[in-house]
C-alpha positions in Angstrom: -7.6 55.7 11.8 -4.2 56.1 10.0 -3.7 56.5 6.4 -1.3 53.7 5.5 0.7 54.3 2.4 3.8 52.5 3.0 5.6 50.5 0.3 4.6 52.5 -2.6 6.6 54.9 -4.9 5.7 58.2 -3.1 8.2 60.8 -3.8 6.5 63.8 -2.1 4.2 64.4 0.7 2.4 67.1 -1.1 0.5 64.5 -2.9 -1.5 64.0 0.2 -1.7 67.6 1.0 -5.6 67.7 0.1 -6.5 65.7 3.0 -7.3 68.6 5.5 -8.4 66.2 8.4 -5.5 63.7 8.2 -4.2 63.1 11.9 -2.1 59.8 11.4 0.0 59.3 8.0 2.2 56.2 7.8 4.4 56.5 4.7 7.4 54.2 5.4 9.3 52.3 2.6 8.8 55.0 -0.3 11.0 57.1 -2.2 10.3 60.3 -0.4 13.7 62.3 -0.7 12.3 66.0 -0.2 9.5 67.4 1.8 7.5 70.4 0.5 3.9 71.2 1.2 1.6 74.2 1.2 1.7 76.1 4.6 -2.0 75.3 5.3 -1.6 71.5 4.8 -1.4 68.9 7.4 -2.7 71.2 10.1 -4.2 68.3 12.1 -1.5 65.8 11.6 -0.4 64.4 15.0 1.5 61.2 13.9 3.9 60.9 11.0 6.0 58.0 9.9 8.4 58.4 7.3 10.9 55.8 8.1 12.8 54.1 5.3 12.7 56.7 2.7 15.6 59.1 1.5 15.3 61.9 3.5 18.2 63.9 4.7 18.7 66.8 7.2 16.8 69.1 5.2 13.7 67.7 6.1 13.7 69.3 9.4 12.6 72.8 8.4 9.4 71.8 6.7 8.7 69.3 9.4 8.9 71.9 12.1 5.9 73.6 10.8 3.5 70.7 11.8 2.6 72.3 15.1 0.2 69.4 16.4 3.0 66.6 15.5 3.3 64.4 18.5 5.1 61.5 17.0 7.6 61.4 14.3 9.4 58.4 13.1 12.6 59.1 10.7 14.4 55.9 11.4 16.4 54.5 8.4 16.8 57.6 6.3 19.8 59.5 5.1 19.9 62.1 8.2 23.7 62.8 9.1 23.0 65.2 11.6 20.1 67.3 13.4 20.0 71.0 13.4 20.0 72.8 16.6 16.6 74.0 18.1 15.6 77.1 16.4 18.0 77.0 13.7 16.9 78.3 10.2 20.1 76.6 8.6 19.4 73.6 6.5 23.2 72.6 5.9 
């Protein structure tokens, strides 16, 4: 069952990092503009919806650590380009 936290004022995913068994997070229409979380967080996450937030291209590096992620929705953010695969550059 997903955790639906859309249409709130969440600014950071780290607020939900203490949910070790979370597999499906739906957080559209929030105020998330930056992604940071501890390395041991979200290890079981398979589905993530961060659409309609304020994310930019810098979101890809932390998201790349989510090894089990199968679906990712980043629609309607401020992403102007996607880094090349394997790139560690964030700009």
